[in-house]
C-alpha positions in Angstrom: -156.0 -14.4 -14.3 -156.1 -11.9 -17.0 -154.9 -14.4 -19.5 -157.5 -17.1 -18.3 -160.3 -14.6 -18.8 -159.1 -13.6 -22.4 -158.8 -17.4 -23.3 -162.3 -18.3 -21.9 -164.0 -15.2 -23.7 -162.2 -16.2 -27.0 -163.4 -19.5 -26.8 -167.0 -18.4 -26.0 -166.8 -15.9 -29.0 -165.6 -18.7 -31.3 -168.3 -21.1 -30.2 -171.1 -18.2 -30.7 -169.6 -17.2 -34.2 -169.6 -20.9 -35.4 -173.3 -21.4 -34.1 -174.5 -18.3 -35.9 -172.3 -18.7 -38.8 -170.3 -15.3 -38.0 -166.7 -16.0 -39.4 -165.6 -12.6 -38.1 -166.7 -13.2 -34.6 -164.9 -16.6 -34.7 -161.9 -15.1 -35.9 -162.0 -12.4 -33.2 -162.5 -15.2 -30.7 -159.4 -17.0 -32.0 -157.2 -13.7 -31.7 -158.4 -13.3 -28.1 -157.9 -16.9 -27.2 -154.3 -16.7 -28.4 -153.8 -13.5 -26.6 -154.8 -15.1 -23.6 -152.6 -18.1 -24.0 -149.7 -15.5 -24.4 -150.7 -13.7 -21.4 -150.5 -16.9 -19.3 -147.2 -18.0 -20.7 -145.8 -14.5 -20.0 -147.1 -14.8 -16.3 -145.4 -18.2 -15.9 -142.3 -17.0 -17.4 -142.2 -13.8 -14.7 -142.9 -16.4 -11.8 -140.3 -18.7 -12.9 -137.7 -15.7 -13.0 -138.9 -14.5 -9.5 -138.4 -18.1 -8.3 -134.9 -18.4 -9.6 -134.0 -14.8 -8.2 -135.4 -15.8 -4.7 -133.7 -19.0 -4.5 -130.5 -17.4 -5.4 -130.4 -14.7 -2.8 
């Protein structure tokens, strides 16, 4: 959930930054979007490990 939120906020910042011509806001949005994507990937990896462990018990 946290990753999805960061990704959505990052996308919004990028859009607003582009609309108002604020390069810094666009860049901050991109960083936050990438952070959210990383959080989602980490969550999926954790779930995969848990599933593997549970299947082998």
